[in-house]
Residue, then its C-alpha position, 0 to 999 in steps of 0.5 A: m500499500a505504502a508503495k502505491d501511495d509513493e507512486s500516486m504522489l510521484a505521478f501527481l508531482k510529475r503532472e504538476i511539474s508539467v502543468g507548471l512549465s505550461y503556465q510558466i511558458y504563457k507567463d514568459c510570453q506575456q513578459v516578452l509581449t511587453q518588449i515587442p512594439d504593439n502592431q495590428s498584424k494577425a500574428h500579433k493578435h493571435l499571440v496576444g489572444g492566445i496568451k490571454f486565454g492560456l493565462g485566464a484558463f490557468n488562473l481559473m483552473l487554479s483558483l478552483m482547486p480544493p484547498r489541499i491540493l492548492k497547498l501543494l501547488n503553492i509549494f511550486g509557486y503556482s496560484g490562481d486568481r479567479e477574477v483575473g482569469l475571468a477577466l482575461l478570458h473575457e478579453s480574449a473571447s471579445e477579440t479577433h483571433i484563433n482562440n476566442i471561441l475557446s475562451l468563450l466556451t471555457l467561460l460558458f462552461y464555468y458559468n453553466y456548470i461550475y458556478v452553479a455548484f459554487g455560486v451564491e446569488k446570480v446563476y449567470n454573468s450578464a457580460t458573458e451572455d451578451l458576448f454569447l449572444v453575439y456569437l450565437k447570431k453569428f454561428p446560429n447552427c453551432v450545436i455547441f452554441k445551441f447546447f449552451h443556449a439551452c443550459s442558460s435557458m434553464l438557469k433562467g427558469d425557462f425550461e420550455n425554451a431549453q427543451l426546444k433548443l436541446q432538440e434543435c441540438i440533436f436534430t442539427q447533426n448526427e455525427w457527434k453522438q456525445v453531444h446527443h448524450l449531453c442533451y439526454w442528460e439535460f433533458m433528463w433533468c428538465h423532466i425531473l425538475l418539472q416532475d415528469w417522471r416518465q420522460a425523465y426515465h426515458y432519457a435516463n434509459l437512453l443514457s444507460q444504453h448508449s453513454r459511457w460516461s458513468k454507467a453507475i450514475y445512469m443506473y442510479s438515475k433509472a432506479i430512483i425515477l422508477a420509485l416514483l413511477p406507477s407499478d403498471f409502467v415499472k412492469s411494462a419497463s421490465e425493470n426491477m428497482n432493487c436490482l437496479f440499485l443493487k447494480v450500481e455498486s458493480l458499475k462504480s469507477s474511480s474517475v467520477p467522484i459522486e459514484k461513490f456516493v451513489a453506490e453507497k446510496g444504491q446499497r442502502y435503498g436496494t436492501t431496505i424498505g420504508w423509505f419515502t419514495a421521493q427521498p433518493l431523488l430529492e437527495f440526487i437533485y440536491a447533489w447536482s445543485g438542482f434546487r439552485v437551477m430551479s431557484k428562478k421558478n418559485e412555483l417549482i420550488s414550492s411544488w418540491l417543498s410540498i413533496i418534502d412536507k409530504g415525506e416529512d409526514l410519512l416518515q414521522e408517522n412510520p420512522h425507520k428504526e435505523y435510518g429515521t433520524d438520517d432521513i428526517s434530517l435530510l428533509n429538513l436540510l432540503k426544507g430549509l434550502c426550499l424556503k431559503h430560495l422562497g426568501k422565507y429566511s427565518k423558517a429556513k433558519y429553523y429547519f437548518n438548526r433542526v439538522i444541527q441539533k440532531e448531529k450526535l444522533l445521525k448514524y450514516d449521513h454525516y455529510l448533512v451537518p456540514y452541508t447544513y452549515y454551508e447553507l446557513g452560512i449562505l442564508h446569513y450572507l444573503k441577509g447581509d449578516y456577514a459575521r454570522a455567515t463567516k462563522n457558519l462557513d468556518n464551522v464546515r471546516n470542523y468536519k472530515d471524512y464525509s460524503k462529498e467532502a471535497r466538493l464542499 
């Protein structure tokens, strides 16, 4: 085991040295530029734009590294400034050179995916959106732009337009199947958030059959959606929910961090009874920042809050002997989250505190408490109480070795 650890550390150091050399080359190029007279030649524009793209991407990437990895990188002298990175990428995307589209795609990926997980208030950047619309007008049939147009529509709460753009994205080309799979994933989420279980299952099934990205997540998706479908549909689909849950473990790989989480949950839901049927899906939505995606649609948040209320009533009437506290605490966290998105901060705080008060009674889902401290911190931040926000976010650091720790 020690030998394997040494090999892993050595491989990590080799990779970081290579990354550092690449980063240093961009910085050297930037230094050289200061000694070259500015001119309007195409070669000069390509060079300047490329350097801005490289430095912007490196700054953004390094700023997003988990603290433990960042400490190692700091030893080599690497550090990243997120605001500098975003500014450089925006400048690069705004100029005419061969890397401008790559700069824009990096910004689109950041704001549509990474920022959704890390963000607090806004889910999109207006300057990037304006720039994107310019490119969209220039390249109206670009499938990648259509895809990101669908994603941005979802983040604005316009699920109807999102689905329309996803359909266009699929019908525009048939050569690049991976784009179809990306669209199936987003379609699945559209239908999950809109509570259209049959269509959500349809796309989860398509992904399970055709995409290679994560068979474990696709299998788990099918299982949690089947839990909400009527028995006649489940029978016609020739699927067994418990079997699907139990298969997740065997499909787990080491390349997708959340697979460990869904594998553990698959074993739990596949071997026990008495849990609220929407519970696995609610937890899955939270893991993928689905409530934040829905935050622009109060009626959707209210609809999911009603489902959570129903689950809470059922679990309190028939608490599970082993998982009872964990299950109720999960629903209390999600209930507080919904109330926070609805602007009902006092009620939200009440339910967050209920989770924290039950900390010592939790048996398995120890991640609930640090994640609750995070949500409570964001709540105080939104209220403008930065001292309490900081205090609650600092509390997260007191917890180690829980599910999805690296992400938080």
